[in-house]
C-alpha positions as CSV (number, residue, x, y, z in Angstrom):
1,M,-4.0,-5.2,9.6
2,H,-6.1,-3.6,6.7
3,I,-3.8,-2.5,3.9
4,K,-5.0,-0.3,1.0
5,I,-3.4,0.0,-2.4
6,L,-4.4,3.7,-3.6
7,G,-4.3,4.4,-7.4
8,P,-6.2,4.3,-10.5
9,G,-4.9,1.1,-11.9
10,C,-1.7,2.0,-13.5
11,A,1.3,-0.3,-13.9
12,N,3.1,1.5,-10.9
13,C,-0.3,0.6,-8.9
14,V,-0.4,-3.1,-10.0
15,T,3.5,-3.4,-9.0
16,L,2.9,-1.7,-5.7
17,E,0.0,-4.3,-5.0
18,R,2.3,-7.2,-5.9
19,V,5.2,-6.4,-3.9
20,T,2.9,-5.6,-1.0
21,S,1.2,-9.0,-1.3
22,E,5.0,-10.5,-1.4
23,A,5.9,-8.6,1.6
24,V,2.6,-9.8,3.5
25,A,3.2,-13.2,2.6
26,E,7.1,-13.2,3.5
27,L,6.3,-11.6,6.8
28,G,3.3,-14.1,7.6
29,L,0.8,-11.2,8.4
30,D,-2.8,-11.6,9.0
31,A,-3.4,-8.8,6.6
32,Q,-6.5,-7.7,4.4
33,L,-5.6,-6.0,1.0
34,E,-7.8,-3.8,-0.7
35,K,-7.5,-1.6,-3.9
36,V,-8.9,1.9,-3.9
37,T,-9.3,3.3,-7.5
38,D,-12.0,6.2,-6.7
39,Y,-10.3,9.5,-6.9
40,G,-12.4,11.0,-4.2
41,A,-11.4,8.3,-1.8
42,I,-8.0,8.7,-2.7
43,A,-8.0,12.5,-2.3
44,G,-9.8,11.9,1.2
45,Y,-6.5,10.5,2.3
46,G,-4.6,13.7,1.2
47,V,-2.6,11.6,-1.4
48,M,-1.6,13.9,-4.4
49,R,0.7,11.5,-6.2
50,T,0.0,7.7,-6.6
51,P,0.5,4.9,-6.0
52,A,0.1,5.1,-2.2
53,L,0.1,2.7,0.6
54,V,-2.4,3.0,3.5
55,V,-2.1,0.8,6.6
56,D,-4.8,0.7,9.0
57,E,-6.1,4.2,7.7
58,E,-2.5,5.7,7.6
59,V,-0.7,6.7,4.6
60,V,2.9,5.2,5.0
61,L,4.0,5.7,1.2
62,S,3.0,7.8,-1.5
63,G,4.3,8.8,-5.0
64,R,6.6,6.0,-5.6
65,V,6.9,2.2,-6.2
66,P,9.1,0.7,-3.3
67,T,10.8,-3.1,-3.6
68,A,9.2,-5.7,-1.7
69,A,12.1,-5.3,0.7
70,Q,11.2,-1.8,1.3
71,V,7.5,-2.7,2.0
72,R,8.6,-5.4,4.3
73,E,10.7,-3.2,6.3
74,I,7.7,-0.6,6.5
75,L,5.2,-3.4,7.5
76,A,7.6,-4.9,10.1
77,A,8.2,-1.4,11.7
78,L,4.4,-0.9,12.3
79,P,2.8,-2.0,15.5
80,A,1.1,-5.4,15.3
């Protein structure tokens, strides 16, 4: 699983990265996390509001900061 955190590095982006890392650890997933701060790359996903969460090249969340529990639910619902 390849997970990308899209955002310029603001506090919300840092929080999303932290809760995503927690969720991945709690679920025991074999996942690679990557931060994407390039505006062109972010726009390439069609994201207009950050932070955003991309899993295996699919935007699964955008424009808000979820809790670790919400990220766990999102990741657990995805096909392995």
